[in-house]
C-alpha positions, 0 to 999 in steps of 0.5 A: 508617947515615947520618942526615938531619941533624947535631945543632946546639943544645939551646935552653931557653926562659926569662925571662932568657936572659943570666942562664941562659946565665951559669949554664950557662957557669959550670957547663960551663966553656964561654964565652958566645959570642953575646948578643942581647936574646932569644938567648944561646949557650954553646959551646966551638966544637963542637956541640951548643951550648947556647942560651937563648931569651927566653920572657917568659911562660915557666912553669918545668916542675914535673917530673914533673907532666904539667900543666907538663912539661919544655920545650925544643926541638932545632935540627939543621943540614941542608945541603939544607933541602928534601931534609931537610924531605921526609925528616923528614916521611917519617919522621913529622915534621909541618911546623908551621903557624907558620914565624917565619924571615924568610929561610928559614934554619930551619923548625919541625917537630913530632916524632911526640909533638908536640915542636917542633924546627928544621931549620937551614941552617949 
């Protein structure tokens, strides 16, 4: 059965993307492959990759306390953004009102449970 998208990244919000990336780089034996002020990627060149996004006000989860549950979002690669968006909405996604991509290289959605995820162009 064919899917709508290909798995791209697991993205963790944190206060120190570089520090957390270095931890996971060591833990997984994979290199840090991209570093920006607010975004760091750990990858061996295959997917999924692990990315870390700056969230200055991030409060770590206190699992299993529902007041501060686990937090992350998923990125999925698509080759036709409009077709993928239509299919994702058809199966229950909701397009988020906030779309931060300036060049439409990604779009933000909510899954049926309200978790955010992105459809991204390669």
